[in-house]
MDAnalysis code that builds the backbone (N, CA, C; Angstrom):
import MDAnalysis as mda
import numpy as np

u = mda.Universe.empty(633, n_residues=211, atom_resindex=np.repeat(np.arange(211), 3), trajectory=True)
u.add_TopologyAttr("name", ["N", "CA", "C"] * 211)
u.add_TopologyAttr("resid", np.arange(1, 212))
u.add_TopologyAttr("resname", ["MET", "THR", "LEU", "LYS", "HIS", "PHE", "ARG", "PRO", "HIS", "HIS", "PHE", "ALA", "ILE", "ALA", "LEU", "ALA", "LEU", "VAL", "SER", "LEU", "VAL", "GLY", "CYS", "ASN", "ASN", "LEU", "SER", "THR", "LEU", "PRO", "ALA", "ALA", "SER", "THR", "TYR", "PRO", "SER", "LEU", "THR", "THR", "GLU", "VAL", "SER", "ASN", "TYR", "GLN", "TYR", "LEU", "ILE", "GLY", "PRO", "GLY", "ASP", "SER", "VAL", "ASN", "ILE", "PHE", "VAL", "TRP", "ARG", "ASN", "PRO", "GLU", "VAL", "SER", "GLY", "SER", "PHE", "ILE", "VAL", "ARG", "PRO", "ASP", "GLY", "LYS", "ILE", "THR", "THR", "SER", "LEU", "VAL", "GLU", "ASP", "ILE", "PRO", "VAL", "SER", "GLY", "LYS", "THR", "PRO", "THR", "MET", "LEU", "ALA", "ARG", "ASP", "ILE", "GLU", "LYS", "VAL", "LEU", "SER", "LYS", "TYR", "ILE", "ARG", "GLU", "PRO", "ILE", "VAL", "THR", "VAL", "THR", "VAL", "SER", "GLY", "PHE", "VAL", "GLY", "PRO", "TYR", "SER", "GLU", "GLN", "ILE", "ARG", "ILE", "VAL", "GLY", "GLU", "ALA", "ALA", "ASN", "PRO", "MET", "SER", "ILE", "SER", "TYR", "ARG", "GLN", "ASN", "MET", "THR", "LEU", "LEU", "ASP", "VAL", "MET", "VAL", "ALA", "VAL", "GLY", "GLY", "LEU", "THR", "GLU", "PHE", "ALA", "ASP", "GLY", "ASN", "SER", "ALA", "LYS", "LEU", "ILE", "ARG", "VAL", "GLU", "ASN", "ASN", "GLN", "LYS", "LYS", "THR", "TYR", "GLN", "ILE", "LEU", "LEU", "GLU", "ASP", "LEU", "ILE", "LYS", "GLU", "GLY", "ASP", "ILE", "SER", "ALA", "ASN", "ALA", "ASP", "MET", "LEU", "PRO", "GLY", "ASP", "ILE", "ILE", "ILE", "ILE", "PRO", "GLU", "ALA", "TRP", "PHE"])
u.atoms.positions = np.array([
    [1.157, -1.113, 0.261],
    [0.173, -0.071, 0.377],
    [0.676, 1.124, -0.124],
    [0.508, 2.249, -0.790],
    [1.518, 3.167, -0.771],
    [0.918, 4.180, 0.303],
    [1.813, 5.493, 0.599],
    [1.224, 6.377, 1.520],
    [0.062, 7.090, 0.933],
    [0.115, 7.363, -0.271],
    [-1.535, 8.459, -0.289],
    [-2.569, 7.390, -0.139],
    [-2.499, 6.216, 0.020],
    [-3.948, 4.940, 0.131],
    [-3.784, 5.410, 1.607],
    [-3.149, 5.399, 2.474],
    [-2.784, 5.147, 4.215],
    [-4.179, 6.323, 4.688],
    [-4.650, 5.585, 5.360],
    [-5.776, 6.025, 5.887],
    [-5.484, 6.288, 7.619],
    [-5.673, 7.018, 8.610],
    [-4.960, 7.125, 9.771],
    [-5.910, 6.129, 10.489],
    [-7.345, 5.570, 10.241],
    [-8.001, 4.354, 11.090],
    [-7.359, 3.235, 10.557],
    [-6.628, 2.732, 9.817],
    [-5.758, 1.401, 9.439],
    [-5.709, 0.414, 10.654],
    [-4.772, 1.005, 11.668],
    [-4.101, 0.356, 12.399],
    [-5.314, 0.127, 13.492],
    [-6.328, 1.260, 13.606],
    [-7.246, 0.681, 14.616],
    [-7.956, -0.665, 14.039],
    [-8.596, -0.561, 12.566],
    [-9.198, -1.729, 12.306],
    [-8.236, -3.039, 12.614],
    [-7.208, -2.823, 11.886],
    [-6.136, -4.057, 12.203],
    [-6.495, -4.338, 13.394],
    [-6.022, -4.014, 14.949],
    [-6.217, -4.030, 16.012],
    [-7.262, -4.519, 16.215],
    [-8.771, -4.489, 15.751],
    [-9.916, -4.866, 16.628],
    [-9.993, -5.932, 15.698],
    [-9.823, -6.319, 14.489],
    [-9.876, -7.508, 13.735],
    [-9.075, -8.713, 14.326],
    [-8.012, -8.116, 14.631],
    [-7.305, -8.856, 15.235],
    [-7.321, -9.542, 16.876],
    [-7.831, -8.825, 17.538],
    [-9.005, -9.080, 18.856],
    [-10.333, -9.845, 18.747],
    [-10.549, -9.648, 17.580],
    [-11.728, -10.451, 17.118],
    [-11.864, -12.291, 17.186],
    [-10.296, -12.440, 16.216],
    [-9.983, -13.624, 15.679],
    [-8.742, -14.150, 16.213],
    [-7.990, -13.421, 16.936],
    [-7.477, -13.748, 17.870],
    [-6.834, -15.065, 18.560],
    [-8.059, -15.460, 19.251],
    [-8.112, -16.830, 19.975],
    [-8.415, -17.953, 19.354],
    [-8.529, -17.574, 17.829],
    [-8.659, -18.690, 16.614],
    [-7.321, -19.304, 16.091],
    [-6.648, -20.542, 15.948],
    [-6.010, -21.273, 15.373],
    [-6.200, -21.022, 13.805],
    [-6.165, -20.071, 13.340],
    [-6.046, -19.850, 12.107],
    [-5.337, -20.523, 10.510],
    [-4.369, -20.768, 11.181],
    [-3.540, -22.007, 10.667],
    [-3.976, -23.322, 9.713],
    [-5.164, -23.573, 11.049],
    [-5.826, -24.504, 10.766],
    [-7.309, -24.370, 10.131],
    [-7.762, -23.585, 9.413],
    [-9.153, -23.264, 8.897],
    [-9.053, -24.313, 7.737],
    [-10.264, -24.529, 7.860],
    [-10.238, -25.457, 6.078],
    [-10.198, -24.530, 5.447],
    [-10.146, -25.148, 4.080],
    [-10.365, -24.308, 2.861],
    [-11.616, -23.546, 2.190],
    [-11.721, -22.854, 1.308],
    [-13.539, -22.809, 0.660],
    [-13.441, -23.690, 0.643],
    [-12.988, -24.635, -0.044],
    [-13.510, -25.949, -0.493],
    [-14.222, -27.103, 0.097],
    [-14.465, -26.213, 1.180],
    [-14.437, -27.186, 2.558],
    [-16.033, -26.893, 2.836],
    [-17.083, -26.229, 2.420],
    [-17.786, -24.951, 2.348],
    [-18.831, -26.454, 3.248],
    [-18.722, -27.413, 2.791],
    [-20.196, -28.857, 3.205],
    [-19.860, -28.513, 4.989],
    [-19.041, -28.147, 5.510],
    [-18.763, -28.013, 6.678],
    [-19.347, -26.653, 7.516],
    [-19.657, -25.768, 6.802],
    [-19.345, -24.509, 6.620],
    [-21.227, -24.124, 6.956],
    [-21.883, -24.995, 6.030],
    [-23.161, -25.319, 6.012],
    [-23.957, -25.603, 7.365],
    [-24.806, -25.743, 7.737],
    [-25.416, -26.575, 8.525],
    [-27.263, -26.572, 8.115],
    [-27.718, -27.538, 9.008],
    [-29.664, -27.677, 9.165],
    [-29.661, -26.315, 8.881],
    [-30.487, -25.450, 7.957],
    [-31.690, -24.637, 8.133],
    [-32.854, -24.655, 7.682],
    [-33.457, -25.652, 7.522],
    [-34.833, -25.485, 7.179],
    [-35.714, -25.927, 8.475],
    [-35.152, -25.856, 9.758],
    [-36.035, -25.991, 10.693],
    [-35.762, -24.540, 12.007],
    [-35.551, -23.525, 11.185],
    [-35.290, -22.149, 11.645],
    [-36.880, -21.692, 12.122],
    [-36.966, -21.155, 13.377],
    [-37.767, -20.425, 13.477],
    [-37.585, -19.285, 13.866],
    [-38.376, -17.906, 13.482],
    [-38.297, -16.989, 13.602],
    [-38.266, -16.760, 15.348],
    [-37.425, -16.202, 16.109],
    [-37.619, -15.643, 17.536],
    [-37.632, -13.689, 17.730],
    [-38.519, -13.969, 18.495],
    [-39.035, -12.734, 19.202],
    [-37.727, -11.442, 19.622],
    [-38.050, -10.282, 19.374],
    [-36.484, -9.233, 19.536],
    [-36.727, -8.243, 20.398],
    [-36.155, -7.624, 21.115],
    [-36.548, -6.090, 20.969],
    [-36.636, -5.384, 19.674],
    [-37.915, -4.556, 19.428],
    [-38.400, -3.802, 18.439],
    [-39.497, -4.169, 17.409],
    [-39.326, -5.647, 18.009],
    [-40.612, -6.197, 16.851],
    [-42.292, -5.473, 17.547],
    [-43.104, -5.478, 16.557],
    [-44.337, -5.864, 16.854],
    [-45.089, -6.484, 16.667],
    [-45.713, -6.760, 18.250],
    [-46.072, -8.039, 18.177],
    [-47.774, -7.754, 18.922],
    [-48.655, -8.697, 17.659],
    [-49.873, -8.297, 17.366],
    [-50.387, -10.052, 18.250],
    [-51.275, -9.639, 19.850],
    [-51.992, -10.139, 20.131],
    [-53.586, -10.519, 20.042],
    [-54.028, -11.386, 19.724],
    [-55.325, -11.536, 19.682],
    [-56.047, -12.415, 20.329],
    [-56.920, -11.993, 21.219],
    [-57.705, -13.467, 21.827],
    [-58.726, -13.824, 21.669],
    [-59.281, -14.618, 21.226],
    [-60.864, -15.034, 20.586],
    [-61.315, -15.111, 21.621],
    [-62.650, -14.198, 21.186],
    [-63.705, -13.038, 22.213],
    [-63.835, -12.513, 23.389],
    [-62.323, -11.793, 23.147],
    [-62.014, -11.167, 24.116],
    [-61.243, -9.569, 23.590],
    [-62.044, -9.035, 22.706],
    [-61.044, -7.739, 22.122],
    [-60.734, -6.703, 22.845],
    [-61.000, -6.656, 23.992],
    [-60.686, -5.774, 24.817],
    [-59.074, -5.874, 25.419],
    [-58.935, -7.569, 25.294],
    [-57.603, -7.478, 25.634],
    [-56.534, -8.169, 24.454],
    [-57.270, -7.510, 23.173],
    [-56.466, -8.165, 22.476],
    [-55.668, -6.883, 21.789],
    [-54.393, -6.873, 20.905],
    [-53.951, -5.714, 20.426],
    [-52.752, -5.549, 19.894],
    [-52.056, -4.082, 19.483],
    [-50.536, -4.612, 19.080],
    [-49.922, -4.130, 19.950],
    [-48.548, -4.696, 20.165],
    [-47.443, -4.280, 20.972],
    [-45.833, -4.129, 20.689],
    [-45.113, -3.341, 20.935],
    [-43.762, -2.973, 20.675],
    [-42.996, -3.773, 22.007],
    [-41.965, -4.061, 21.170],
    [-41.122, -5.119, 22.331],
    [-40.389, -3.988, 22.531],
    [-39.773, -3.908, 24.026],
    [-39.261, -3.017, 25.263],
    [-37.933, -3.370, 24.861],
    [-36.743, -2.423, 24.962],
    [-35.400, -2.912, 24.739],
    [-35.129, -3.744, 25.758],
    [-35.960, -4.285, 26.710],
    [-35.470, -4.939, 27.933],
    [-36.329, -6.775, 27.531],
    [-36.971, -6.308, 26.447],
    [-37.208, -7.496, 25.974],
    [-38.920, -8.186, 26.525],
    [-39.422, -7.291, 26.888],
    [-40.878, -7.390, 27.498],
    [-41.788, -6.685, 27.373],
    [-42.950, -6.777, 27.030],
    [-44.263, -5.849, 26.951],
    [-45.136, -6.317, 28.283],
    [-46.004, -5.459, 27.929],
    [-47.192, -5.422, 29.141],
    [-48.605, -5.277, 28.264],
    [-49.650, -5.899, 28.492],
    [-51.039, -5.748, 28.195],
    [-52.028, -5.594, 28.497],
    [-53.373, -5.361, 28.337],
    [-54.308, -5.019, 29.776],
    [-54.254, -6.369, 31.252],
    [-54.197, -7.425, 30.488],
    [-54.158, -8.104, 31.823],
    [-52.564, -9.109, 32.092],
    [-51.468, -9.048, 31.303],
    [-50.307, -9.409, 31.430],
    [-49.212, -8.245, 31.582],
    [-48.827, -8.449, 32.497],
    [-47.768, -7.114, 33.109],
    [-46.111, -7.838, 32.744],
    [-45.405, -6.574, 32.306],
    [-44.104, -7.211, 32.378],
    [-43.734, -8.699, 31.832],
    [-44.484, -9.240, 30.834],
    [-44.207, -10.623, 30.135],
    [-42.718, -10.971, 29.692],
    [-42.043, -11.752, 29.564],
    [-40.936, -11.831, 28.608],
    [-40.789, -12.183, 27.526],
    [-40.879, -11.742, 26.576],
    [-41.249, -12.428, 24.966],
    [-39.769, -12.467, 23.828],
    [-39.028, -11.662, 24.219],
    [-37.160, -12.009, 23.555],
    [-36.779, -13.197, 23.757],
    [-36.977, -13.508, 22.114],
    [-35.769, -14.936, 22.517],
    [-36.893, -16.434, 22.248],
    [-38.407, -15.870, 21.972],
    [-39.908, -16.954, 22.084],
    [-40.153, -16.965, 20.613],
    [-40.878, -18.251, 20.583],
    [-41.174, -17.775, 19.183],
    [-42.678, -17.455, 19.642],
    [-43.073, -16.941, 18.256],
    [-44.920, -16.708, 18.143],
    [-45.630, -17.616, 18.817],
    [-45.622, -18.703, 18.844],
    [-46.428, -20.073, 19.624],
    [-46.019, -19.920, 20.799],
    [-44.770, -20.373, 21.017],
    [-44.309, -19.901, 22.655],
    [-44.952, -19.189, 23.493],
    [-45.118, -17.711, 22.440],
    [-45.580, -16.046, 23.693],
    [-46.741, -17.081, 23.528],
    [-47.870, -17.381, 22.665],
    [-49.074, -17.124, 22.672],
    [-49.459, -18.606, 23.915],
    [-48.664, -19.305, 23.948],
    [-48.979, -20.490, 24.939],
    [-48.353, -19.851, 26.465],
    [-47.539, -19.101, 26.771],
    [-47.720, -18.449, 28.055],
    [-48.142, -17.567, 28.351],
    [-49.374, -16.701, 26.968],
    [-49.973, -15.245, 27.821],
    [-51.331, -16.179, 27.845],
    [-51.249, -17.302, 27.289],
    [-52.576, -18.296, 27.501],
    [-52.815, -18.857, 29.368],
    [-51.850, -19.313, 29.468],
    [-51.236, -19.241, 30.938],
    [-51.794, -18.076, 31.791],
    [-51.008, -17.033, 31.631],
    [-51.468, -16.005, 32.423],
    [-52.896, -15.709, 32.484],
    [-53.282, -15.271, 31.010],
    [-55.056, -15.314, 31.081],
    [-56.188, -15.729, 31.822],
    [-55.671, -17.378, 31.726],
    [-56.553, -18.276, 32.582],
    [-56.718, -18.299, 33.860],
    [-55.871, -17.147, 34.569],
    [-56.036, -16.717, 35.513],
    [-57.709, -15.740, 35.842],
    [-57.811, -14.957, 34.483],
    [-59.167, -14.003, 34.563],
    [-59.847, -14.507, 33.091],
    [-59.508, -15.077, 32.748],
    [-60.430, -16.057, 31.157],
    [-60.545, -17.942, 31.330],
    [-61.750, -17.841, 31.087],
    [-62.161, -19.466, 31.220],
    [-61.265, -19.920, 29.502],
    [-60.525, -20.738, 29.414],
    [-60.066, -21.436, 28.250],
    [-59.863, -20.306, 27.158],
    [-58.611, -19.526, 27.557],
    [-58.175, -18.320, 26.540],
    [-57.673, -19.553, 25.495],
    [-57.823, -18.459, 24.262],
    [-57.524, -19.186, 23.042],
    [-56.810, -17.862, 22.360],
    [-55.358, -17.936, 22.531],
    [-54.333, -16.504, 21.834],
    [-53.660, -17.178, 20.414],
    [-53.950, -16.345, 19.905],
    [-52.691, -16.273, 18.458],
    [-52.002, -15.353, 18.311],
    [-50.936, -15.196, 18.099],
    [-49.825, -13.858, 18.372],
    [-48.774, -14.305, 16.763],
    [-48.859, -12.982, 15.910],
    [-48.409, -12.753, 15.054],
    [-47.343, -11.537, 15.634],
    [-46.391, -11.859, 14.561],
    [-45.145, -10.166, 14.817],
    [-45.206, -9.958, 13.090],
    [-44.593, -8.312, 13.238],
    [-44.373, -7.527, 12.381],
    [-43.152, -6.532, 12.507],
    [-42.625, -6.021, 11.745],
    [-41.168, -5.390, 12.284],
    [-39.736, -6.148, 11.767],
    [-40.395, -7.022, 12.332],
    [-38.599, -8.525, 12.287],
    [-37.598, -7.843, 12.247],
    [-37.287, -7.304, 13.696],
    [-36.023, -7.043, 13.887],
    [-35.354, -8.057, 14.243],
    [-35.784, -9.056, 15.928],
    [-35.101, -10.269, 16.048],
    [-34.004, -10.056, 17.155],
    [-33.852, -11.068, 17.728],
    [-32.801, -10.792, 19.217],
    [-31.542, -10.363, 18.414],
    [-30.603, -9.856, 18.986],
    [-29.352, -9.405, 18.997],
    [-28.817, -10.546, 18.652],
    [-28.757, -11.715, 19.325],
    [-27.808, -12.825, 19.038],
    [-28.302, -13.861, 17.840],
    [-29.594, -13.045, 17.447],
    [-29.393, -13.686, 15.898],
    [-29.249, -13.113, 14.594],
    [-28.788, -11.627, 15.284],
    [-28.359, -10.768, 13.605],
    [-27.276, -11.077, 13.533],
    [-26.738, -11.032, 12.127],
    [-25.844, -11.230, 11.202],
    [-24.583, -9.857, 11.041],
    [-23.868, -9.934, 11.674],
    [-22.706, -9.134, 11.991],
    [-21.489, -8.807, 10.906],
    [-21.655, -7.504, 9.867],
    [-20.526, -7.649, 9.007],
    [-19.304, -6.715, 9.684],
    [-18.489, -6.602, 9.286],
    [-17.535, -5.522, 10.075],
    [-16.185, -5.271, 9.237],
    [-15.522, -4.333, 9.080],
    [-14.304, -4.152, 8.720],
    [-14.431, -2.966, 7.409],
    [-14.188, -3.990, 5.805],
    [-13.484, -3.477, 4.979],
    [-14.905, -3.774, 4.028],
    [-16.495, -3.728, 4.688],
    [-17.247, -3.519, 3.571],
    [-18.284, -2.381, 3.446],
    [-18.399, -2.072, 2.273],
    [-18.839, -1.032, 1.856],
    [-19.986, 0.095, 3.072],
    [-20.371, -0.703, 3.639],
    [-21.295, -0.507, 4.503],
    [-21.504, -1.708, 5.992],
    [-20.757, -2.038, 6.623],
    [-20.656, -2.542, 7.902],
    [-22.239, -2.477, 8.658],
    [-22.629, -3.312, 8.845],
    [-23.739, -3.139, 9.683],
    [-24.386, -4.718, 10.378],
    [-25.210, -4.445, 10.955],
    [-25.956, -5.730, 11.715],
    [-27.257, -6.188, 10.654],
    [-27.656, -7.473, 10.237],
    [-28.663, -7.643, 9.316],
    [-29.586, -8.788, 10.051],
    [-30.795, -8.590, 10.193],
    [-31.618, -9.187, 10.511],
    [-31.401, -10.904, 9.806],
    [-31.606, -11.996, 10.404],
    [-31.820, -13.324, 9.604],
    [-32.648, -13.529, 9.145],
    [-32.770, -14.251, 7.835],
    [-33.749, -14.808, 7.098],
    [-33.385, -15.771, 6.742],
    [-34.338, -16.890, 6.898],
    [-34.277, -18.048, 6.504],
    [-33.822, -18.280, 4.791],
    [-32.809, -19.266, 4.934],
    [-32.059, -19.668, 3.313],
    [-31.208, -18.259, 2.903],
    [-31.145, -17.504, 3.838],
    [-29.819, -16.129, 3.632],
    [-28.712, -17.149, 3.041],
    [-27.984, -16.533, 2.159],
    [-26.513, -17.183, 1.793],
    [-25.661, -15.520, 1.862],
    [-24.199, -16.192, 1.818],
    [-23.086, -15.184, 1.670],
    [-23.543, -14.159, 0.707],
    [-23.884, -14.272, -0.029],
    [-24.121, -13.539, -1.370],
    [-24.964, -12.004, -1.192],
    [-26.239, -13.083, -0.322],
    [-27.272, -11.837, -0.175],
    [-26.468, -11.427, 0.885],
    [-25.886, -11.602, 1.632],
    [-25.710, -10.227, 2.825],
    [-24.078, -9.710, 2.240],
    [-23.830, -9.770, 1.055],
    [-22.427, -9.251, 0.731],
    [-23.767, -7.881, -0.160],
    [-24.446, -8.322, -0.548],
    [-25.321, -7.673, -1.746],
    [-26.150, -6.431, -0.818],
    [-26.297, -6.932, 0.535],
    [-27.334, -5.766, 1.627],
    [-26.118, -4.731, 2.424],
    [-24.731, -5.057, 2.451],
    [-23.833, -4.246, 2.877],
    [-23.353, -3.847, 1.899],
    [-23.486, -3.559, 0.454],
    [-23.323, -2.840, -0.633],
    [-21.921, -3.315, -1.180],
    [-21.399, -4.631, -0.744],
    [-20.006, -5.161, -0.985],
    [-18.595, -4.880, -0.916],
    [-17.995, -4.693, -1.398],
    [-16.721, -4.227, -0.545],
    [-15.832, -3.544, -0.635],
    [-14.873, -2.665, 0.165],
    [-14.440, -1.359, -0.178],
    [-13.118, -1.458, -1.071],
    [-12.783, -0.479, -1.676],
    [-11.742, -0.946, -2.774],
    [-10.257, -1.165, -1.880],
    [-10.379, -1.144, -0.385],
    [-9.315, -1.647, 0.522],
    [-9.699, -3.102, 0.875],
    [-10.282, -3.555, 0.696],
    [-10.575, -4.734, 1.338],
    [-9.820, -6.145, 0.490],
    [-9.570, -6.931, 1.396],
    [-8.872, -8.240, 1.241],
    [-10.254, -9.222, 1.489],
    [-10.811, -9.394, 0.373],
    [-11.947, -10.051, 0.404],
    [-11.573, -11.519, 0.369],
    [-10.643, -11.810, -0.069],
    [-10.101, -13.365, 0.002],
    [-9.404, -14.189, 1.162],
    [-9.305, -12.990, 2.239],
    [-8.638, -13.175, 3.408],
    [-10.225, -12.934, 4.868],
    [-11.037, -12.583, 4.229],
    [-11.937, -12.737, 5.322],
    [-12.559, -14.034, 6.169],
    [-13.210, -13.463, 7.087],
    [-13.665, -14.966, 7.740],
    [-14.409, -14.959, 8.568],
    [-15.454, -16.107, 8.539],
    [-16.619, -16.232, 9.359],
    [-16.300, -16.423, 10.285],
    [-17.441, -16.185, 11.341],
    [-17.000, -16.800, 13.014],
    [-18.594, -17.344, 13.209],
    [-18.653, -18.388, 13.635],
    [-19.852, -19.079, 14.041],
    [-19.829, -19.859, 15.135],
    [-20.792, -19.920, 16.097],
    [-20.433, -20.658, 17.189],
    [-21.475, -21.960, 16.700],
    [-20.669, -23.353, 16.715],
    [-20.501, -24.719, 16.858],
    [-21.061, -25.298, 18.438],
    [-22.180, -26.279, 18.589],
    [-21.924, -26.641, 19.555],
    [-21.341, -26.012, 20.848],
    [-22.215, -24.283, 20.887],
    [-21.273, -23.934, 21.961],
    [-19.628, -23.868, 21.946],
    [-19.254, -23.873, 20.801],
    [-17.808, -23.448, 20.503],
    [-18.069, -22.426, 19.279],
    [-16.814, -21.911, 19.202],
    [-16.656, -20.519, 18.216],
    [-15.573, -21.280, 17.386],
    [-16.015, -21.383, 15.937],
    [-15.213, -21.584, 14.794],
    [-15.138, -20.485, 14.237],
    [-14.018, -20.700, 13.475],
    [-13.532, -19.475, 12.125],
    [-13.252, -20.378, 11.200],
    [-14.157, -19.866, 9.606],
    [-13.699, -20.101, 8.408],
    [-13.312, -19.436, 7.476],
    [-12.693, -19.464, 6.775],
    [-11.953, -18.815, 5.913],
    [-13.077, -18.829, 4.746],
    [-13.391, -17.318, 4.211],
    [-14.327, -17.355, 2.663],
    [-13.932, -16.837, 1.905],
    [-14.187, -16.624, 0.778],
    [-13.978, -16.336, -0.249],
    [-14.478, -15.126, -1.330],
    [-13.982, -14.413, -0.477],
    [-15.568, -12.811, -0.945],
    [-15.037, -12.042, -2.182],
    [-13.817, -12.246, -2.543],
    [-13.205, -11.574, -3.627],
    [-14.111, -12.496, -4.976],
    [-13.451, -13.682, -4.749],
    [-14.226, -14.829, -5.501],
    [-15.533, -14.445, -5.824],
    [-16.166, -14.786, -4.794],
    [-17.806, -14.460, -4.838],
    [-18.278, -13.291, -5.699],
    [-17.639, -12.089, -5.193],
    [-18.799, -11.102, -6.110],
    [-17.384, -10.122, -7.120],
    [-16.248, -10.331, -6.727],
    [-16.179, -9.935, -8.345],
    [-15.383, -10.856, -9.580],
    [-15.419, -12.164, -9.098],
    [-15.295, -12.871, -10.306],
    [-16.768, -13.786, -10.217],
    [-17.425, -14.083, -9.854],
    [-18.842, -14.597, -9.661],
    [-18.771, -16.014, -9.820],
    [-17.748, -16.567, -8.806],
    [-17.426, -17.585, -8.432],
    [-18.909, -18.262, -7.431],
    [-20.173, -18.789, -8.172],
    [-20.848, -19.292, -7.124],
    [-20.525, -20.272, -6.010],
    [-19.553, -21.014, -6.510],
    [-18.938, -22.394, -5.392],
    [-18.735, -21.478, -4.032],
    [-18.264, -20.130, -4.104],
    [-17.510, -19.745, -3.227],
    [-19.043, -19.064, -1.957],
    [-20.072, -19.435, -2.587],
    [-21.574, -19.157, -1.633],
    [-21.605, -20.000, -0.298],
    [-22.345, -19.572, 0.296],
    [-22.690, -20.621, 1.584],
    [-23.641, -19.849, 2.223],
    [-24.300, -20.682, 2.854],
    [-25.859, -20.579, 3.649],
    [-25.316, -19.956, 4.662],
    [-25.832, -18.860, 5.387],
    [-25.831, -18.437, 6.695],
    [-26.528, -19.046, 7.971],
    [-25.887, -18.275, 9.026],
    [-26.736, -18.703, 10.084],
    [-26.987, -17.614, 11.223],
    [-27.880, -17.713, 11.964],
    [-28.335, -16.753, 12.790],
    [-27.199, -16.738, 14.105],
    [-26.511, -15.179, 14.250],
    [-25.522, -15.306, 15.080],
    [-24.147, -14.902, 14.553],
    [-24.407, -15.161, 12.964],
    [-22.728, -15.671, 12.091],
    [-22.180, -13.671, 12.234],
    [-20.952, -14.417, 12.305],
    [-20.140, -12.772, 11.768],
    [-19.278, -13.029, 11.405],
    [-18.836, -11.987, 10.152],
    [-17.970, -12.064, 8.662],
    [-17.340, -10.578, 9.311],
    [-16.095, -11.137, 9.069],
    [-15.024, -9.710, 9.120],
    [-13.760, -9.751, 8.161],
    [-13.928, -8.848, 7.761],
    [-13.260, -8.600, 6.402],
    [-12.064, -7.646, 6.779],
    [-11.096, -8.289, 6.383],
    [-9.801, -7.394, 6.865],
    [-9.135, -6.653, 5.318],
    [-8.296, -5.641, 6.037],
    [-7.643, -4.827, 4.672],
    [-6.500, -5.198, 4.068],
    [-6.720, -5.017, 2.588],
    [-5.030, -5.531, 1.724],
    [-4.486, -4.891, 2.536],
    [-3.192, -4.804, 2.774],
    [-2.132, -4.549, 2.992],
    [-1.459, -3.857, 1.562],
    [-1.604, -4.331, 0.597],
    [0.019, -4.232, -0.252],
    [-1.154, -4.312, -1.444],
])
């Protein structure tokens, strides 16, 4: 890299990336050709409610206790008869059953249906992209989301990115694992074999090219 390309925050970014991946033995990472080990079962994915979601609660034959509620930052909501009930991290069906249990104290055999809009989801399920993406951000996971979908959402790579040295950090069986991903090949070369399924909570780290 020439001096004219030097940016003051280069070293700060480098240190941040090192701190994120330093605990992993990068020399033992699987090559990009071993992507099947990166892809796990995603067909059973169920959306989990998170702060900021709009939760619509319908209680059959009891419109006075039905309504729409925004999940607070603490992951709870308060309705007419249900005070400060935790909802974050639950599926709509799980929440409906929990509300039925509480309402059964006041209503005979309540039947509750819960739907969600907004779709922010819990932070633990969001995909995070840091480093040399055009627009680093967190993205709400969607079923069957791929690496290419994520890179389109963040606007691709910057001119300073070393896309083929990017890493994907994923928690598997309560252990953090790191995989190499070839973003340069995927985005600029159109190599679809470099694509891969994403999972909730994945972190993508895109380093800077120093040469």
